[in-house]
MDTraj code that builds the backbone (N, CA, C; nanometers):
import mdtraj as md
import numpy as np

residues = "MET LYS PRO PHE LEU TYR LYS TYR GLY LEU ILE SER LYS GLU ILE GLU ARG ARG MET LYS ASN ARG LYS GLU LEU GLU ILE ASN LEU VAL LYS LYS ALA LYS LYS GLY ASP LYS GLU SER CYS GLN TYR".split()
xyz = np.array([
    [0.0834, -0.1207, 0.0000],
    [0.0000, 0.0000, 0.0000],
    [0.0871, 0.1260, 0.0000],
    [0.1946, 0.1234, 0.0780],
    [0.2791, 0.2435, 0.0858],
    [0.3413, 0.2816, -0.0482],
    [0.4004, 0.1866, -0.1220],
    [0.4584, 0.2237, -0.2523],
    [0.3542, 0.2853, -0.3443],
    [0.2317, 0.2310, -0.3401],
    [0.1252, 0.2843, -0.4248],
    [0.0964, 0.4300, -0.3881],
    [0.0837, 0.4559, -0.2588],
    [0.0556, 0.5925, -0.2142],
    [0.1693, 0.6858, -0.2543],
    [0.2925, 0.6368, -0.2395],
    [0.4092, 0.7179, -0.2765],
    [0.4049, 0.7499, -0.4254],
    [0.3767, 0.6458, -0.5054],
    [0.3694, 0.6638, -0.6501],
    [0.2579, 0.7626, -0.6848],
    [0.1429, 0.7459, -0.6198],
    [0.0296, 0.8345, -0.6462],
    [0.0650, 0.9786, -0.6110],
    [0.1378, 0.9953, -0.5011],
    [0.1803, 1.1294, -0.4614],
    [0.2677, 1.1928, -0.5681],
    [0.3606, 1.1142, -0.6226],
    [0.4483, 1.1653, -0.7284],
    [0.3665, 1.2030, -0.8511],
    [0.2702, 1.1160, -0.8858],
    [0.1872, 1.1421, -1.0042],
    [0.1073, 1.2707, -0.9838],
    [0.0481, 1.2866, -0.8650],
    [-0.0329, 1.4056, -0.8409],
    [0.0543, 1.5309, -0.8441],
    [0.1774, 1.5200, -0.7950],
    [0.2689, 1.6346, -0.8001],
    [0.2999, 1.6699, -0.9447],
    [0.3219, 1.5679, -1.0271],
    [0.3514, 1.5890, -1.1687],
    [0.2329, 1.6565, -1.2378],
    [0.1120, 1.6084, -1.2059],
    [-0.0086, 1.6680, -1.2646],
    [-0.0204, 1.8135, -1.2208],
    [0.0049, 1.8390, -1.0916],
    [-0.0010, 1.9761, -1.0394],
    [0.0943, 2.0660, -1.1173],
    [0.2167, 2.0157, -1.1385],
    [0.3180, 2.0934, -1.2094],
    [0.2710, 2.1230, -1.3519],
    [0.2136, 2.0198, -1.4162],
    [0.1670, 2.0385, -1.5538],
    [0.0537, 2.1393, -1.5600],
    [-0.0375, 2.1317, -1.4617],
    [-0.1496, 2.2251, -1.4589],
    [-0.0978, 2.3674, -1.4428],
    [0.0002, 2.3851, -1.3539],
    [0.0586, 2.5173, -1.3310],
    [0.1226, 2.5687, -1.4594],
    [0.1983, 2.4800, -1.5265],
    [0.2635, 2.5190, -1.6515],
    [0.1605, 2.5592, -1.7559],
    [0.0507, 2.4826, -1.7620],
    [-0.0538, 2.5122, -1.8596],
    [-0.1163, 2.6480, -1.8303],
    [-0.1424, 2.6754, -1.7028],
    [-0.1998, 2.8047, -1.6646],
    [-0.1062, 2.9177, -1.7040],
    [0.0236, 2.9000, -1.6773],
    [0.1217, 3.0028, -1.7128],
    [0.1245, 3.0234, -1.8633],
    [0.1161, 2.9133, -1.9397],
    [0.1153, 2.9238, -2.0854],
    [-0.0070, 3.0022, -2.1314],
    [-0.1236, 2.9709, -2.0727],
    [-0.2464, 3.0409, -2.1108],
    [-0.2340, 3.1895, -2.0798],
    [-0.1804, 3.2221, -1.9627],
    [-0.1629, 3.3626, -1.9247],
    [-0.0711, 3.4323, -2.0239],
    [0.0393, 3.3646, -2.0605],
    [0.1328, 3.4229, -2.1570],
    [0.0662, 3.4448, -2.2918],
    [-0.0164, 3.3485, -2.3346],
    [-0.0862, 3.3618, -2.4628],
    [-0.1809, 3.4811, -2.4589],
    [-0.2510, 3.4959, -2.3478],
    [-0.3441, 3.6084, -2.3345],
    [-0.2677, 3.7399, -2.3382],
    [-0.1542, 3.7450, -2.2677],
    [-0.0723, 3.8670, -2.2675],
    [-0.0251, 3.8995, -2.4085],
    [0.0211, 3.7965, -2.4811],
    [0.0682, 3.8178, -2.6180],
    [-0.0459, 3.8681, -2.7051],
    [-0.1631, 3.8085, -2.6864],
    [-0.2790, 3.8473, -2.7667],
    [-0.3165, 3.9928, -2.7383],
    [-0.3116, 4.0315, -2.6113],
    [-0.3464, 4.1691, -2.5750],
    [-0.2433, 4.2667, -2.6301],
    [-0.1163, 4.2246, -2.6296],
    [-0.0097, 4.3098, -2.6836],
    [-0.0242, 4.3241, -2.8344],
    [-0.0580, 4.2128, -2.8995],
    [-0.0675, 4.2120, -3.0457],
    [-0.1997, 4.2664, -3.0955],
    [-0.2523, 4.2026, -3.1982],
    [-0.3772, 4.2471, -3.2594],
    [-0.4928, 4.2321, -3.1618],
    [-0.5507, 4.3431, -3.1215],
    [-0.6638, 4.3366, -3.0298],
    [-0.7907, 4.2963, -3.1049],
    [-0.7968, 4.3264, -3.2338],
    [-0.9166, 4.2940, -3.3110],
    [-0.9258, 4.1433, -3.3377],
    [-0.8122, 4.0822, -3.3746],
    [-0.8145, 3.9413, -3.4154],
    [-0.8140, 3.8473, -3.2951],
    [-0.7537, 3.8897, -3.1828],
    [-0.7461, 3.8026, -3.0653],
    [-0.8201, 3.8656, -2.9489],
    [-0.9478, 3.8409, -2.9412],
    [-1.0252, 3.8952, -2.8296],
    [-1.0502, 3.7865, -2.7271],
    [-1.0213, 3.8173, -2.5997],
    [-1.0439, 3.7211, -2.4922],
    [-1.1480, 3.7751, -2.3966],
])
top = md.Topology()
chain = top.add_chain()
for i, resn in enumerate(residues, 1):
    res = top.add_residue(resn, chain, resSeq=i)
    for name in ("N", "CA", "C"):
        top.add_atom(name, md.element.get_by_symbol(name[0]), res)
traj = md.Trajectory(xyz[None], top)
């Protein structure tokens, strides 16, 4: 049971990291869109 929990903890940490990275990417895309063409990229 312990190895499974340990593995699950690692997986959840990895997912957390990926989610954070995805959020940062989305924020960067929005910033780029706002900087660039406001007409073509509306959020």
